C-alpha positions in Angstrom: 11.3 15.3 -19.0 9.6 12.1 -20.2 6.1 11.9 -18.7 3.8 8.9 -19.2 0.2 10.1 -18.5 -2.4 7.4 -17.8 -5.9 8.9 -18.2 -9.2 8.9 -20.0 -8.3 10.6 -23.3 -12.0 11.5 -23.9 -12.1 13.9 -20.9 -11.3 17.5 -21.7 -9.2 17.8 -18.5 -6.9 15.1 -19.8 -6.3 17.1 -23.0 -5.6 20.3 -21.1 -3.2 18.5 -18.8 -1.2 16.7 -21.6 -1.1 19.8 -23.8 0.1 22.0 -20.9 3.2 19.8 -20.4 3.8 19.2 -24.1 3.7 23.0 -24.8 6.5 23.4 -22.2 8.7 21.0 -24.1 8.1 17.7 -22.2 7.8 14.5 -24.0 4.4 13.4 -22.9 2.8 10.1 -24.0 -0.8 9.5 -23.1 -1.9 5.9 -22.5 -5.7 5.3 -22.4 -8.4 2.7 -22.8 -10.8 5.2 -24.3 -10.6 6.7 -27.8 -8.7 10.0 -28.1 -10.4 12.9 -29.7 -9.0 14.1 -33.1 -5.7 15.9 -32.7 -4.7 14.4 -29.3 -1.9 11.9 -29.8 -2.4 8.8 -27.5 -1.6 5.2 -27.3 -4.8 3.2 -27.1 -4.6 0.2 -24.7 -6.7 -3.0 -25.2 -10.2 -2.5 -23.8 -12.4 -5.6 -24.0 -16.1 -5.1 -23.3 -15.9 -6.0 -19.6 -16.6 -4.2 -16.4 -14.0 -1.6 -15.5 -12.7 -3.5 -12.5 -11.5 -6.2 -15.0 -10.9 -4.0 -18.1 -8.3 -1.7 -16.5 -6.1 -4.4 -14.8 -6.2 -6.6 -18.0 -4.6 -3.7 -19.9 -1.6 -3.5 -17.4 0.7 -6.1 -19.2 0.5 -4.0 -22.4 0.9 -0.8 -20.5 4.0 -2.2 -18.7 5.6 -3.1 -22.0 4.9 0.4 -23.4 6.4 2.0 -20.3 9.5 -0.2 -20.5 10.0 1.0 -24.1 9.3 4.6 -23.3 11.3 4.7 -20.0 9.5 7.7 -18.5 10.9 9.9 -15.8 7.4 10.1 -14.2 4.2 8.1 -14.4 1.3 10.4 -14.0 -2.1 8.7 -13.4 -5.5 10.4 -13.3 -8.4 9.1 -11.4 -7.6 6.8 -8.4 -9.6 3.6 -8.9 -8.8 2.9 -12.6 -5.7 4.6 -14.0 -4.3 5.0 -10.5 -4.6 1.3 -9.9 -3.1 0.6 -13.3 -0.1 2.8 -12.5 0.4 1.1 -9.1 0.1 -2.4 -10.8 3.0 -1.5 -13.2 5.3 -1.0 -10.2 6.9 2.1 -11.9 8.2 5.0 -9.9 8.0 7.8 -9.4 4.2 7.5 -9.6 2.0 10.6 -9.2 -1.8 10.2 -9.0 -4.2 13.0 -9.5 -7.5 12.6 -7.7 -10.5 14.2 -9.5 -13.1 14.3 -6.7 -15.7 11.6 -7.3 -13.0 8.9 -7.4 -12.4 9.5 -3.6 -15.5 11.3 -2.5 -17.9 8.8 -4.0 -16.4 5.7 -5.6 -13.9 4.9 -2.9 -16.7 4.8 -0.3 -19.2 2.6 -2.2 -18.1 -0.7 -0.8 -15.2 -2.7 0.7 -13.8 -3.6 -2.8 -13.7 0.1 -3.9 -12.0 1.1 -0.7 -9.4 -1.6 -1.2 -8.7 -0.5 -4.7 -8.3 3.1 -3.7 -6.0 2.2 -0.8 -3.9 0.0 -3.0 -3.2 2.9 -5.4 -2.9 5.5 -2.7 -0.3 3.6 -0.7 1.9 3.0 -3.7 1.8 6.6 -5.1 4.9 8.8 -4.5 2.7 11.8 -4.8 -1.1 12.4 -4.7 -2.4 15.6 -6.2 -5.8 16.9 -5.0 -7.5 20.1 -6.1 -9.0 20.9 -2.7 -8.3 20.3 0.9 -11.5 18.2 1.4 -10.2 15.8 -1.3 -6.8 15.7 0.3 -8.5 14.8 3.7 -10.5 12.1 1.9 -7.2 10.7 0.4 -5.6 10.6 3.8 -8.7 8.9 5.3 -8.6 6.3 2.5 -5.0 5.4 3.3 -2.7 7.9 1.5 0.4 8.7 3.5 -0.1 12.3 4.7 3.4 13.4 3.6 2.7 12.4 0.0 -0.6 14.3 -0.3 -0.7 17.8 -1.8 -3.7 20.0 -2.2 -3.3 22.4 -5.1 -6.3 24.3 -6.4 -6.5 24.2 -10.2 -7.5 27.0 -12.3 
């Protein structure tokens, strides 16, 4: 399977996720705005020194071109308000978004703009993965269709 993962390459969880699927024979391409650590193959997207609410959407045209060329079977975005929004903006499906906790439990509730960004991504995802039921409940409360939310404890 060809999987396009959209995530912060500098986070150890991203490395674990990508390597898990690569070790199982999947063709995983990681797309990120952050520098990847040594040994983790990733495509770095443009990241001008702007606030995140601008920086992530501005990288979408390049991401969309990369996804057209790669033609993934699945777009797998991690962290709702940035890479989840990017995945939703590309219009590619199927789109799976993994919520990491603070993206829905803290960031999505900060203000109306953050709630709108979360809702935008959540309503466009074909699947939302959460690592706990309280996070799944927060996703549903933020607008994710209940039939697309799955709580799966990691570990």
